C-alpha positions as CSV (number, residue, x, y, z in Angstrom):
1,X,15.4,-31.4,15.1
2,X,15.6,-30.3,11.4
3,X,13.0,-27.9,10.2
4,X,10.8,-29.0,7.3
5,X,12.7,-28.5,4.0
6,X,9.7,-27.9,1.8
7,X,10.3,-25.0,-0.6
8,X,8.1,-22.0,-0.6
9,X,7.1,-22.8,-4.2
10,X,5.8,-26.2,-3.1
11,X,3.7,-24.5,-0.5
12,X,2.3,-22.2,-3.1
13,X,1.5,-25.0,-5.6
14,X,0.0,-27.1,-2.8
15,X,-2.2,-24.2,-1.6
16,X,-3.2,-23.3,-5.2
17,X,-4.3,-26.9,-6.1
18,X,-6.4,-27.2,-2.9
19,X,-8.0,-23.8,-3.4
20,X,-8.9,-24.5,-7.0
21,X,-10.7,-27.7,-5.9
22,X,-12.4,-26.2,-2.9
23,X,-13.5,-23.1,-4.8
24,X,-15.0,-25.1,-7.6
25,X,-17.0,-27.0,-5.1
26,X,-18.0,-23.7,-3.4
27,X,-18.9,-22.1,-6.7
28,X,-21.1,-25.0,-7.6
29,X,-22.8,-25.0,-4.2
30,X,-23.4,-21.2,-4.3
31,X,-24.9,-21.4,-7.8
32,X,-27.3,-24.2,-6.7
33,X,-28.3,-22.0,-3.7
34,X,-28.5,-18.5,-5.3
35,X,-28.8,-19.2,-9.0
36,X,-26.8,-16.2,-10.1
37,X,-23.6,-17.5,-11.7
38,X,-21.9,-14.0,-12.2
39,X,-22.2,-13.0,-8.5
40,X,-21.1,-16.5,-7.4
41,X,-18.1,-16.4,-9.7
42,X,-17.0,-12.9,-8.6
43,X,-17.3,-13.8,-4.9
44,X,-15.4,-17.1,-5.4
45,X,-12.6,-15.3,-7.2
46,X,-12.1,-12.8,-4.3
47,X,-12.3,-15.7,-1.7
48,X,-9.7,-17.6,-3.7
49,X,-7.2,-14.8,-3.7
50,X,-7.6,-14.0,0.0
51,X,-7.5,-17.7,1.2
52,X,-4.5,-18.5,-1.0
53,X,-2.5,-15.7,0.6
54,X,-3.6,-16.7,4.1
55,X,-2.8,-20.4,3.4
56,X,0.7,-19.6,2.2
57,X,1.7,-17.7,5.3
58,X,-0.1,-20.2,7.6
59,X,1.9,-23.1,6.0
60,X,5.2,-21.3,6.2
61,X,4.6,-20.5,9.9
62,X,3.8,-24.1,10.6
63,X,7.0,-25.3,8.8
64,X,9.0,-23.3,11.4
65,X,7.2,-24.9,14.3
66,X,8.6,-28.1,15.8
67,X,5.5,-29.0,17.8
68,X,4.2,-32.4,16.9
69,X,7.1,-33.4,14.7
70,X,9.1,-36.5,15.6
71,X,12.8,-36.7,15.6
72,X,14.2,-39.4,13.3
73,X,16.8,-41.7,14.8
74,X,20.4,-40.9,13.9
75,X,19.7,-37.3,13.1
């Protein structure tokens, strides 16, 4: 079975786009809850960086794992 051929750059862009979206939602929710935009923005920025690094390595590890992938006929 052939390993997933996604490039590391694709994983980084995929992770970044999801993190931007999810952090904007989180920032909005935190602001509604706490009302302090500066603190919410700082916290969201730190979370973005940490989660992006974790997502990158998590995705790369899963690309190496064959579990749950189906073998295509003739390959």
